[in-house]
C-alpha positions as CSV (number, residue, x, y, z in Angstrom):
1,M,-9.5,3.1,17.2
2,N,-5.8,3.9,17.2
3,P,-3.2,1.4,18.3
4,P,-1.6,2.1,21.7
5,P,1.6,4.0,21.5
6,M,4.9,2.1,21.7
7,T,6.8,2.5,24.9
8,M,10.2,1.2,26.1
9,D,8.3,-1.8,27.7
10,T,6.4,-2.6,24.5
11,P,7.8,-5.8,22.9
12,I,9.1,-5.1,19.4
13,P,6.7,-6.8,17.0
14,H,8.2,-8.7,14.1
15,P,8.9,-6.6,11.0
16,L,6.3,-6.2,8.3
17,T,6.8,-8.3,5.1
18,D,6.8,-6.6,1.7
19,A,3.3,-8.1,1.1
20,E,2.0,-6.5,4.3
21,I,3.5,-3.1,3.4
22,H,1.9,-3.4,-0.1
23,R,-1.5,-4.1,1.6
24,L,-1.2,-0.8,3.5
25,L,0.1,1.0,0.4
26,D,-2.7,-0.3,-1.9
27,G,-5.4,0.3,0.7
28,E,-6.2,-3.4,0.8
29,A,-5.7,-3.7,4.6
30,Q,-8.9,-2.5,6.3
31,G,-10.2,-2.3,9.9
32,V,-8.5,-4.5,12.5
33,E,-5.9,-5.8,10.1
34,R,-4.9,-2.2,9.1
35,E,-4.7,-1.1,12.7
36,A,-2.6,-4.2,13.6
37,L,-0.2,-3.5,10.7
38,L,0.1,0.2,11.6
39,H,0.8,-0.8,15.2
40,R,3.6,-3.2,14.1
41,L,4.9,-0.5,11.8
42,Q,5.5,1.8,14.8
43,G,8.3,-0.5,15.9
44,D,9.6,-1.3,12.4
45,A,11.9,1.6,11.2
46,P,13.0,-0.2,8.0
47,G,9.3,-1.0,7.2
48,R,8.4,2.7,7.7
49,E,11.2,3.7,5.4
50,R,10.2,1.2,2.7
51,L,6.6,2.4,2.9
52,A,7.7,6.0,2.6
53,Q,9.9,5.1,-0.4
54,W,7.1,3.2,-2.1
55,L,4.5,6.0,-1.5
56,A,6.9,8.5,-3.0
57,Q,7.5,6.2,-6.0
58,R,3.8,5.6,-6.5
59,D,3.1,9.3,-6.4
60,A,6.0,10.1,-8.8
61,I,4.7,7.5,-11.3
62,R,1.2,8.8,-11.1
63,Q,2.5,12.3,-11.7
64,L,4.7,11.3,-14.6
65,H,2.0,9.1,-16.3
66,G,-1.2,10.8,-15.1
67,D,-2.2,11.7,-18.6
68,V,-2.0,8.1,-19.8
69,L,-4.1,6.9,-16.8
70,R,-6.9,9.3,-17.9
71,E,-6.9,8.0,-21.5
72,P,-9.8,5.8,-22.5
73,V,-9.1,2.1,-22.7
74,P,-8.6,1.1,-26.4
75,V,-11.6,-0.8,-27.8
76,S,-9.3,-3.7,-28.9
77,L,-8.4,-4.3,-25.2
78,L,-11.9,-4.1,-24.0
79,E,-13.0,-6.6,-26.7
80,A,-10.1,-8.9,-25.6
81,V,-11.3,-8.9,-22.0
82,N,-15.0,-9.1,-22.9
83,P,-15.3,-11.0,-26.2
84,V,-18.7,-10.7,-27.9
85,G,-20.4,-14.0,-28.8
């Protein structure tokens, strides 16, 4: 279900917080919450700009360090997280 389009008569919702934009960016906002945030984002030009900038930054970092992300986790770190005994 898509949010209704914004019109001249639609009240401008309050701007999204950085935390809310992060929830969209990280895929944490789901279902009704996601739809509500996207609806508010329609009337939040600065929020849309921040989201676009953060998406571009995330993609650039993934491209730059993609090889590191595909490396196996060192055994010493795995042992630190899951100590034996």
